C-alpha positions, 0 to 999 in steps of 0.5 A: 499499500502506497500514497499516490500524489498527483503532482499536476493537481497539486501544482494546479492548486498552487497555481490557482492560489497564486491567481487568487492572491493576485486578484485580492491584491489587484482588488485594492487598487480598484477602490477608486473605480468603485466610488466612480461607478457609484457616483452620486445618485440623485445628487447624494453621495451617501451611497458612494461613501457607504461603498467606500466605507465598505471597501475600506473595512473589506481591506482588512479582511482581504489582507488576511485572506491574502496571507492565508492563501499565501500560507496554504500555497506554501504548504502545498508547495512544500508537500509537492517538494517533499514527495518529489524529494522522496521519489528521487531518494526511493528511486535511488534506493535510499528508501526501503519503504520502511522495511 
């Protein structure tokens, strides 16, 4: 009995986590776009200010999500590298499968 690790799936997960981090990082730079899109409906800036307030509060949560995604990505990359290193060692006869 052994462990099967699909490097392509784990690599895909790592890549997707990179994309998620980039999307979250880029989202912060679009704050002004949101304010401009909302504008001042009926001459009242309350909705624009509420959207800006929401975006400001969301920034803190976004930063935490970015850090958490980076941590998960680092763990995924570590798993990939660990199993690759094991595969190389086992192929060279350096591991007898615990026997």
